[in-house]
C-alpha positions as a Python dict, from the first residue, in 0.01 Angstrom:
ca = {
    (1, 'X'): (0, 0, 0),
    (2, 'X'): (142, 338, -100),
    (3, 'X'): (155, 578, 193),
    (4, 'X'): (431, 821, 94),
    (5, 'X'): (515, 983, -239),
    (6, 'X'): (811, 1210, -298),
    (7, 'X'): (734, 1536, -479),
    (8, 'X'): (1002, 1611, -736),
    (9, 'X'): (1002, 1985, -660),
    (10, 'X'): (1127, 2230, -398),
    (11, 'X'): (846, 2477, -471),
    (12, 'X'): (656, 2525, -143),
    (13, 'X'): (351, 2671, -318),
    (14, 'X'): (329, 2366, -542),
    (15, 'X'): (378, 2132, -243),
    (16, 'X'): (96, 2298, -47),
    (17, 'X'): (-146, 2284, -343),
    (18, 'X'): (-73, 1920, -424),
    (19, 'X'): (-73, 1806, -58),
    (20, 'X'): (-425, 1947, -17),
    (21, 'X'): (-544, 1772, -333),
    (22, 'X'): (-395, 1431, -245),
    (23, 'X'): (-493, 1438, 124),
    (24, 'X'): (-824, 1251, 64),
    (25, 'X'): (-619, 951, -60),
    (26, 'X'): (-441, 921, 275),
    (27, 'X'): (-105, 976, 105),
    (28, 'X'): (173, 1189, 253),
    (29, 'X'): (354, 1402, -4),
    (30, 'X'): (720, 1460, 92),
    (31, 'X'): (932, 1736, -65),
    (32, 'X'): (1246, 1599, -231),
    (33, 'X'): (1461, 1864, -59),
    (34, 'X'): (1356, 1721, 279),
    (35, 'X'): (1511, 1390, 167),
    (36, 'X'): (1831, 1557, 48),
    (37, 'X'): (1751, 1503, -320),
    (38, 'X'): (1883, 1753, -573),
    (39, 'X'): (1671, 1897, -852),
    (40, 'X'): (1671, 1699, -1177),
    (41, 'X'): (1794, 1824, -1510),
    (42, 'X'): (1510, 1946, -1735),
    (43, 'X'): (1662, 1936, -2084),
    (44, 'X'): (1343, 1865, -2279),
    (45, 'X'): (1115, 2097, -2477),
    (46, 'X'): (781, 1951, -2363),
    (47, 'X'): (615, 1949, -2022),
    (48, 'X'): (555, 1573, -2026),
    (49, 'X'): (917, 1482, -2099),
    (50, 'X'): (1047, 1709, -1823),
    (51, 'X'): (790, 1578, -1572),
    (52, 'X'): (895, 1219, -1649),
    (53, 'X'): (1262, 1312, -1606),
    (54, 'X'): (1192, 1476, -1270),
    (55, 'X'): (976, 1190, -1139),
    (56, 'X'): (1229, 928, -1248),
    (57, 'X'): (1514, 1117, -1078),
    (58, 'X'): (1323, 1153, -748),
    (59, 'X'): (1206, 789, -749),
    (60, 'X'): (1559, 665, -813),
    (61, 'X'): (1713, 883, -541),
    (62, 'X'): (1446, 815, -277),
    (63, 'X'): (1332, 457, -337),
    (64, 'X'): (976, 591, -309),
    (65, 'X'): (705, 643, -569),
    (66, 'X'): (743, 993, -712),
    (67, 'X'): (519, 1265, -843),
    (68, 'X'): (640, 1550, -1063),
    (69, 'X'): (466, 1850, -1208),
    (70, 'X'): (600, 2048, -1500),
    (71, 'X'): (400, 2358, -1566),
    (72, 'X'): (423, 2682, -1750),
    (73, 'X'): (258, 2967, -1928),
    (74, 'X'): (181, 2935, -2300),
    (75, 'X'): (109, 3272, -2464),
    (76, 'X'): (-68, 3264, -2801),
    (77, 'X'): (104, 3577, -2933),
    (78, 'X'): (445, 3423, -2857),
    (79, 'X'): (375, 3091, -3033),
    (80, 'X'): (317, 2908, -2704),
    (81, 'X'): (625, 3043, -2529),
    (82, 'X'): (760, 3073, -2263),
    (83, 'X'): (632, 2715, -2213),
    (84, 'X'): (893, 2494, -2046),
    (85, 'X'): (1117, 2799, -1991),
    (86, 'X'): (854, 2978, -1778),
    (87, 'X'): (1051, 2962, -1451),
    (88, 'X'): (1346, 3134, -1618),
    (89, 'X'): (1143, 3374, -1833),
    (90, 'X'): (1267, 3694, -1668),
    (91, 'X'): (1634, 3595, -1696),
    (92, 'X'): (1611, 3612, -2076),
    (93, 'X'): (1551, 3987, -2044),
    (94, 'X'): (1815, 4074, -1785),
    (95, 'X'): (1605, 4034, -1470),
    (96, 'X'): (1692, 3803, -1179),
    (97, 'X'): (1503, 3471, -1161),
    (98, 'X'): (1174, 3493, -970),
    (99, 'X'): (796, 3508, -997),
    (100, 'X'): (768, 3885, -957),
    (101, 'X'): (1036, 3950, -1220),
    (102, 'X'): (864, 3704, -1458),
    (103, 'X'): (541, 3903, -1431),
    (104, 'X'): (726, 4232, -1481),
    (105, 'X'): (899, 4100, -1794),
    (106, 'X'): (575, 3959, -1934),
    (107, 'X'): (380, 4282, -1883),
    (108, 'X'): (662, 4479, -2047),
    (109, 'X'): (683, 4244, -2346),
    (110, 'X'): (306, 4245, -2395),
    (111, 'X'): (250, 4619, -2354),
    (112, 'X'): (165, 4664, -2725),
    (113, 'X'): (14, 4317, -2786),
    (114, 'X'): (-361, 4302, -2851),
    (115, 'X'): (-398, 3920, -2861),
    (116, 'X'): (-367, 3848, -2489),
    (117, 'X'): (-492, 3487, -2495),
    (118, 'X'): (-284, 3249, -2287),
    (119, 'X'): (-307, 2920, -2099),
    (120, 'X'): (-142, 2794, -1786),
    (121, 'X'): (-58, 2427, -1845),
    (122, 'X'): (35, 2160, -1593),
    (123, 'X'): (148, 1806, -1667),
    (124, 'X'): (171, 1577, -1363),
    (125, 'X'): (349, 1243, -1383),
    (126, 'X'): (345, 976, -1111),
    (127, 'X'): (580, 675, -1116),
    (128, 'X'): (596, 380, -875),
    (129, 'X'): (964, 319, -952),
    (130, 'X'): (1226, 484, -1178),
    (131, 'X'): (1164, 203, -1429),
    (132, 'X'): (783, 214, -1417),
    (133, 'X'): (677, 135, -1775),
    (134, 'X'): (332, 287, -1720),
    (135, 'X'): (365, 627, -1557),
    (136, 'X'): (40, 799, -1469),
    (137, 'X'): (11, 1115, -1679),
    (138, 'X'): (-242, 1394, -1630),
    (139, 'X'): (-263, 1732, -1799),
    (140, 'X'): (-462, 2036, -1695),
    (141, 'X'): (-514, 2368, -1876),
    (142, 'X'): (-652, 2695, -1751),
    (143, 'X'): (-729, 2930, -2037),
    (144, 'X'): (-757, 3303, -2001),
    (145, 'X'): (-597, 3632, -2092),
    (146, 'X'): (-297, 3825, -1967),
    (147, 'X'): (-422, 4126, -1772),
    (148, 'X'): (-258, 4465, -1828),
    (149, 'X'): (-162, 4500, -1460),
    (150, 'X'): (-129, 4288, -1146),
    (151, 'X'): (-449, 4219, -955),
    (152, 'X'): (-498, 4019, -633),
    (153, 'X'): (-278, 3890, -353),
    (154, 'X'): (-328, 3511, -353),
    (155, 'X'): (-132, 3239, -529),
    (156, 'X'): (208, 3259, -692),
    (157, 'X'): (372, 3265, -1034),
    (158, 'X'): (161, 3439, -1300),
    (159, 'X'): (-159, 3428, -1089),
    (160, 'X'): (-176, 3811, -1053),
    (161, 'X'): (-198, 3861, -1432),
    (162, 'X'): (-382, 3544, -1537),
    (163, 'X'): (-733, 3680, -1595),
    (164, 'X'): (-1004, 3413, -1612),
    (165, 'X'): (-1309, 3546, -1804),
    (166, 'X'): (-1546, 3290, -1648),
    (167, 'X'): (-1480, 3445, -1305),
    (168, 'X'): (-1411, 3801, -1417),
    (169, 'X'): (-1100, 3792, -1198),
    (170, 'X'): (-735, 3694, -1201),
    (171, 'X'): (-631, 3374, -1026),
    (172, 'X'): (-470, 3590, -755),
    (173, 'X'): (-810, 3750, -680),
    (174, 'X'): (-989, 3418, -631),
    (175, 'X'): (-1012, 3243, -292),
    (176, 'X'): (-743, 2968, -287),
    (177, 'X'): (-998, 2684, -277),
    (178, 'X'): (-1175, 2821, -588),
    (179, 'X'): (-846, 2874, -769),
    (180, 'X'): (-720, 2524, -679),
    (181, 'X'): (-1039, 2364, -813),
    (182, 'X'): (-1012, 2547, -1145),
    (183, 'X'): (-641, 2596, -1203),
    (184, 'X'): (-424, 2404, -1448),
    (185, 'X'): (-255, 2226, -1157),
    (186, 'X'): (-588, 2166, -985),
    (187, 'X'): (-733, 1997, -1292),
    (188, 'X'): (-422, 1783, -1345),
    (189, 'X'): (-406, 1691, -974),
    (190, 'X'): (-771, 1583, -973),
    (191, 'X'): (-698, 1355, -1270),
    (192, 'X'): (-382, 1207, -1120),
    (193, 'X'): (-550, 1151, -782),
    (194, 'X'): (-821, 954, -961),
    (195, 'X'): (-560, 752, -1152),
    (196, 'X'): (-369, 676, -830),
    (197, 'X'): (-693, 565, -663),
    (198, 'X'): (-785, 337, -956),
    (199, 'X'): (-445, 188, -1034),
    (200, 'X'): (-225, 203, -727),
    (201, 'X'): (-448, 176, -420),
}
């Protein structure tokens, strides 16, 4: 019976979101940093390949089943970029790495762009072992538009500028439980939790 899964990430926001979503399964999600595991290389150009690489690395280093999430922002006007390079987006324009700098760079680069359609995408992969031939793969998308200024105080990443027309608000303006139920990561986590329940428990 699986009781512990290592999360192949050191992102505390991601850990908190995923812990809450997997809690009903009775599974403890452990951050890889707490087990002394380094971050994996992410050399690939797709979310699914990077998520597999991260899960495989964490499973091999820990001896536990592993769960990895690779997520990013895909902007229509930029041909789907920054995509897998989302975490480092700001560094391409001379800013330090970080969520706030990413938002600053994006708003600057989109100041004259009229097509503001974008999607936050999350691909979650779960593997029982590093050699699991059948990883569980779930993908979630949250479609919206890039706002022209920051709005709201919740969440992290691009939440302050990810405007969701269905709510008339940015993700950062929504209560966390509403955001988690409707976010890219929330949708992918709901799928992977169901897959874990059906196939592993």
